[in-house]
C-alpha positions in Angstrom: -107.6 199.8 207.9 -104.4 201.7 208.2 -101.1 199.9 208.1 -98.6 200.5 210.9 -95.8 200.0 208.4 -94.5 202.9 206.3 -95.0 202.9 202.5 -91.2 202.8 202.0 -90.9 199.7 204.2 -93.7 198.0 202.2 -92.2 198.9 198.9 -88.6 197.9 199.8 -89.8 194.6 201.3 -91.6 193.9 198.0 -88.5 194.9 196.1 -86.2 192.5 198.0 -88.9 189.7 197.8 -88.9 189.9 194.0 -85.1 190.2 193.8 -84.9 186.8 195.5 -87.8 185.1 193.6 -87.2 186.6 190.2 -83.6 187.8 190.1 -82.2 184.6 191.7 -85.0 182.0 191.5 -85.5 182.6 187.8 -82.7 184.5 186.3 -79.6 183.3 188.1 -79.6 180.6 185.4 -78.8 183.2 182.7 -75.4 184.4 183.9 -74.5 180.9 185.1 -75.3 179.3 181.7 -71.9 180.2 180.1 -70.2 178.7 183.1 -72.2 175.5 182.8 -71.4 175.3 179.1 -67.7 175.9 179.8 -67.8 173.1 182.5 -69.3 170.8 179.9 -72.2 169.8 182.0 -74.8 171.0 179.5 -75.2 172.0 175.8 -77.4 174.6 174.2 -80.4 172.4 173.3 -80.5 171.0 176.8 -80.1 174.5 178.3 -83.2 175.5 176.3 -85.3 172.7 177.8 -83.9 173.4 181.3 -85.0 177.0 180.9 -88.4 175.9 179.8 -88.8 173.7 182.9 -88.4 176.9 185.0 -90.9 178.8 182.9 -93.4 176.0 182.9 -93.1 176.0 186.7 -93.7 179.8 186.7 -96.8 179.2 184.7 -98.1 176.5 187.1 -97.4 178.8 190.1 -99.4 181.6 188.5 -102.3 179.2 187.7 -102.3 178.0 191.3 -102.7 181.6 192.4 -105.5 182.1 189.9 -107.4 179.1 191.1 -107.0 180.0 194.8 -110.5 181.5 195.3 -112.1 178.4 193.6 -110.1 176.0 195.9 -110.9 177.8 199.1 -114.6 178.2 198.2 -115.0 174.5 197.7 -112.8 173.4 200.6 -113.7 175.8 203.4 -112.0 173.7 206.0 -108.6 174.5 204.6 -106.5 176.7 206.9 -106.5 180.5 206.4 -103.2 181.6 205.0 -102.0 185.2 204.7 -100.4 186.3 201.4 -97.2 187.2 203.4 -97.1 183.6 204.8 -97.0 182.3 201.2 -94.3 184.8 200.3 -92.2 183.7 203.2 -92.6 180.0 202.2 -91.8 180.8 198.6 -88.6 182.7 199.5 -87.3 179.9 201.7 -88.1 177.4 199.0 -86.2 179.5 196.4 -83.1 179.4 198.6 -83.3 175.6 199.1 -83.9 174.9 195.4 -81.1 177.1 194.3 -78.6 175.5 196.7 -79.8 172.1 195.5 -78.7 172.8 192.0 -75.1 172.7 193.3 -75.5 169.2 194.8 -78.1 167.4 192.7 -77.2 165.2 189.7 -78.1 166.5 186.2 -81.3 164.3 185.9 -82.8 166.2 188.9 -82.1 169.6 187.4 -85.4 169.9 185.4 -87.4 169.2 188.5 -85.5 171.6 190.6 -85.9 174.4 188.0 -89.6 173.6 187.6 -90.2 173.9 191.4 -88.1 177.1 191.5 -90.4 178.4 188.8 -93.5 177.5 190.8 -92.2 179.4 193.8 -91.3 182.4 191.8 -94.7 182.6 190.2 -96.4 182.4 193.6 -94.1 184.9 195.2 -94.6 187.3 192.3 -98.4 187.2 192.4 -98.8 187.5 196.2 -96.0 190.0 196.7 -97.6 192.2 194.0 -101.1 191.7 195.5 -100.0 192.5 199.1 -97.7 195.4 198.3 -100.0 197.1 195.8 -103.0 196.8 198.1 -101.1 198.2 201.1 -99.7 201.1 199.1 -103.1 201.9 197.6 -104.6 202.0 201.1 -101.9 204.4 202.3 -102.4 206.6 199.3 -99.1 205.9 197.6 -100.1 203.7 194.6 -97.3 204.9 192.3 -94.7 203.7 194.8 -95.5 200.2 193.5 -92.9 200.8 190.9 -90.2 200.4 193.6 -91.4 196.8 194.1 -90.6 196.0 190.5 -87.1 197.3 190.9 -86.5 194.0 192.7 -85.9 191.7 189.7 -83.5 194.2 188.3 -81.6 194.4 191.5 -81.4 190.6 191.7 -80.2 190.5 188.0 -77.5 193.0 188.7 -76.3 191.1 191.8 -76.3 187.8 190.1 -74.7 189.2 186.9 -71.8 190.9 188.6 -71.3 188.0 191.0 -71.1 185.6 188.0 -68.7 187.9 186.3 -66.4 187.7 189.3 -66.8 183.9 189.4 -65.7 183.7 185.8 -62.6 185.8 186.5 -61.8 183.6 189.4 -62.4 180.4 187.4 -65.1 179.1 189.7 -67.2 176.2 188.6 -71.0 176.7 188.0 -71.8 174.5 191.0 -70.1 177.0 193.3 -72.2 179.7 191.6 -75.5 177.9 192.4 -74.4 177.5 196.0 -73.4 181.2 196.4 -76.7 182.4 194.9 -78.7 180.1 197.2 -76.9 181.5 200.2 -77.6 185.0 198.9 -81.3 184.2 198.7 -81.3 183.1 202.4 -79.5 186.3 203.5 -81.9 188.6 201.6 -84.9 186.7 202.9 -83.7 187.1 206.5 -83.5 190.9 206.0 -87.2 191.3 205.2 -88.6 188.4 207.2 -90.1 190.4 210.1 -91.9 192.8 207.7 -93.7 190.0 206.0 -96.4 189.8 208.6 -99.8 191.2 209.5 -101.3 190.9 206.1 -105.1 191.6 205.7 -105.1 189.6 202.4 -105.6 185.9 203.1 -106.5 182.7 201.3 -110.0 182.1 202.6 -113.6 182.4 201.5 -115.1 185.9 202.1 -117.7 186.4 204.8 -121.2 186.5 203.4 -121.6 190.3 203.7 -118.2 191.0 202.1 -118.8 188.3 199.5 -122.0 190.0 198.5 -120.3 193.4 198.3 -117.4 192.0 196.3 -119.9 190.3 193.9 -121.7 193.6 193.4 -118.4 195.4 192.7 -117.3 192.6 190.3 -120.7 192.6 188.5 -120.4 196.4 188.0 -116.8 195.9 186.7 -118.0 193.2 184.3 -120.8 195.6 183.0 -118.3 198.3 182.3 -115.3 196.1 181.3 -116.5 193.0 179.5 -114.7 189.7 179.1 -113.2 190.6 175.7 -111.4 193.6 177.2 -109.9 191.4 179.9 -109.0 188.7 177.4 -107.2 191.2 175.2 -105.2 192.5 178.1 -104.3 189.0 179.1 -103.3 188.1 175.5 -101.2 191.2 175.0 -99.4 190.6 178.4 -98.7 187.0 177.4 -97.2 188.2 174.2 -94.7 190.3 176.1 -93.5 187.2 177.9 -92.7 185.5 174.6 -91.2 188.6 173.1 -88.4 189.2 175.6 -87.6 185.8 176.8 -85.1 184.5 174.2 -82.9 187.6 174.7 -83.2 187.4 178.5 -82.3 183.7 178.5 -79.4 183.6 176.1 -78.0 187.1 176.1 -74.6 186.2 177.6 -74.3 183.3 175.1 -75.4 185.4 172.1 -72.9 188.1 173.1 -70.0 185.6 173.5 -70.7 184.2 170.0 -70.7 187.7 168.5 -67.8 189.2 170.5 -65.6 186.2 171.6 -62.6 188.4 172.5 -64.4 191.2 174.3 -63.6 192.0 177.9 -67.1 193.4 178.5 -69.1 190.2 177.8 -70.1 189.7 181.4 -71.5 193.2 181.8 -74.4 193.0 179.3 -76.6 191.0 181.7 -76.0 193.4 184.6 -76.8 196.2 182.2 -80.1 194.5 181.5 -80.7 194.6 185.3 -79.8 198.2 185.5 -82.3 198.9 182.8 -85.0 197.0 184.8 -84.3 199.0 187.9 -84.3 202.3 186.0 -87.6 201.6 184.3 -89.3 200.5 187.5 -88.0 203.7 189.3 -89.3 205.9 186.4 -92.7 204.2 186.8 -92.9 205.7 190.3 -92.5 209.2 188.8 -95.6 208.9 186.7 -98.6 210.6 188.2 -101.7 208.5 188.9 -104.5 208.7 186.3 -104.6 208.6 182.6 -104.5 205.6 180.3 -101.7 203.2 181.3 -102.1 201.4 178.0 -100.2 204.1 176.2 -97.3 203.4 178.6 -97.6 199.7 177.8 -97.4 200.5 174.1 -94.3 202.5 174.7 -92.7 199.7 176.7 -93.4 197.1 174.0 -91.9 199.3 171.3 -88.8 200.1 173.3 -88.2 196.4 173.9 -88.7 195.6 170.2 -86.3 198.3 169.2 -83.7 197.0 171.8 -83.9 193.6 170.2 -83.6 195.2 166.7 -80.5 197.1 167.7 -78.8 194.0 168.9 -79.6 192.3 165.6 -78.6 195.2 163.4 -75.4 196.0 165.3 -74.0 193.0 167.1 -71.2 195.2 168.6 -70.3 196.4 172.0 -72.4 199.5 171.7 -75.3 197.5 170.1 -75.5 194.9 172.8 -75.2 197.6 175.5 -78.0 199.7 174.1 -80.1 196.6 173.4 -79.6 195.3 176.9 -80.7 198.6 178.5 -83.7 199.0 176.1 -84.9 195.5 176.8 -84.6 196.0 180.5 -86.1 199.4 181.0 -89.7 198.4 180.3 -89.4 194.9 181.7 -91.0 195.2 185.1 -92.5 198.5 184.3 -94.8 196.6 181.9 -95.7 194.3 184.8 -96.5 197.2 187.1 -98.7 198.9 184.5 -100.4 195.7 183.6 -101.2 194.8 187.2 -102.6 198.3 187.7 -104.9 197.7 184.7 -106.1 194.5 186.4 -107.0 196.5 189.5 -109.0 198.8 187.3 -110.8 196.1 185.3 -111.4 193.6 188.1 -111.3 195.6 191.4 -113.1 192.9 193.5 -110.7 190.0 192.7 -107.5 191.5 191.5 -105.2 188.7 192.9 -106.9 186.0 190.9 -106.7 188.0 187.6 -103.1 188.9 188.4 -102.6 185.2 188.5 -104.3 184.9 185.2 -102.0 187.5 183.6 -98.9 186.0 185.2 -99.9 182.5 183.9 -100.3 183.9 180.4 -96.9 185.6 180.7 -95.5 182.3 181.8 -97.0 180.6 178.9 -95.4 183.1 176.5 -92.0 182.5 178.2 -92.4 178.8 178.0 -92.6 178.8 174.2 -89.4 180.8 173.7 -86.6 178.4 174.7 -88.1 175.3 173.0 -88.4 177.5 169.8 -84.6 178.0 170.0 -84.1 174.2 170.5 -86.3 173.3 167.5 -84.8 175.9 165.2 -81.3 174.8 166.1 -81.9 171.4 164.6 -82.4 172.8 161.1 -80.0 175.8 161.3 -76.5 175.9 159.9 -75.2 177.6 163.0 -76.3 178.9 166.5 -76.0 182.4 165.2 -78.6 181.8 162.5 -80.9 180.3 165.1 -80.6 183.2 167.5 -81.1 185.7 164.7 -84.4 184.1 163.5 -85.6 183.6 167.1 -85.0 187.3 168.0 -86.7 188.5 164.8 -89.8 186.5 165.8 -89.6 187.9 169.4 -89.4 191.5 168.2 -92.3 191.0 165.8 -94.4 189.6 168.5 -93.8 192.7 170.7 -95.0 194.9 167.8 -98.2 192.8 167.7 -98.7 193.3 171.4 -98.3 197.0 171.0 -100.9 197.0 168.2 -103.4 195.1 170.4 -103.1 197.8 173.1 -103.4 200.5 170.5 -106.7 198.9 169.3 -107.9 198.7 172.9 -107.2 202.4 173.5 -109.6 203.2 170.6 -112.3 200.7 171.4 -112.2 200.8 175.2 -111.4 204.4 176.3 -110.6 205.0 180.0 -113.4 206.8 181.6 -112.2 206.9 185.2 -108.9 206.9 187.1 -107.3 203.5 187.3 -107.2 203.3 191.1 -110.7 204.8 191.9 -111.8 201.4 193.3 -109.2 201.8 196.0 -110.4 205.2 197.2 
């Protein structure tokens, strides 16, 4: 079935959707954290647990997406919902929950951040599933990289906005309110394009269910459960590897360079890196083994963390921010394409599985900082050890993909199932 919407419209709609769900719903907390610390409404250990609440929510949202076929198969009377309807609802919820952070009392913050995580996980999975499917049908699969520029764009917007708020001496509550309003504005811009989805939450008709089962059985024969498990594990490791830097980068930079005038630009630089990497992913021709690109992404991120550790200077943090950001969503793009290769009949469910494992990896990072902080002599010592652990885990993830390349060679183009 041909879509009446152009590939660029689909890709840009997905980009804005992820900018709201990820760049604001998840990562607005990072540039606002120094403001919250300055306002005295939170300390670093509490911030670690508050970040974890959001990442646990992201994990739960991804698990809900993964269990979707099971739920609809056992409760066939449930109403049919298009992926785009869920994306719309998630984007509206993101705006509401972000604004609520400005008005709610501190005891309610963990719940609000948890729910924001749930919505971001749902929006990520179903935006990815809808956009990648539509672009593949239209014959433009590599344009999916444009979608994953969204989190970077959201990070740049939130980072630069927070920098201005700091210069104007605004309180963090004002920042939450402004980011919530920005989420509503961006959602309004793409609202009319989030319609007419062929992908829905409902059981397959008997004939299509039989065809899907045959396709899935064939995929299982060619790509066994161990191959899928290794992909899932390696992707989860990337969630843990980057998260400490992505959560505490402005705080780490302020501790190392307290008098620098460039402190508030490291986070937007990370967002620029995210956008650049996602755009570069669109320049890669279809075919080949995407696991080599995943290996490269993990190594670049590990090196970026290493540079920040070895040279905690203006140049070191700038290079580290860019190198951490460039592979960030490109890794997601390549991993989701791998899911479509390994499990062509039910990609959305397995995208949910990978996203859940990624969320699990993220969830471990901030509590690790909180635990290490109790026994450390200073926050600097805690962050150094935590970042060393994160970089090492990324090297482990790259090694897993390297082993998979040798044991499970690619024998057909990644998107053949869509042709």
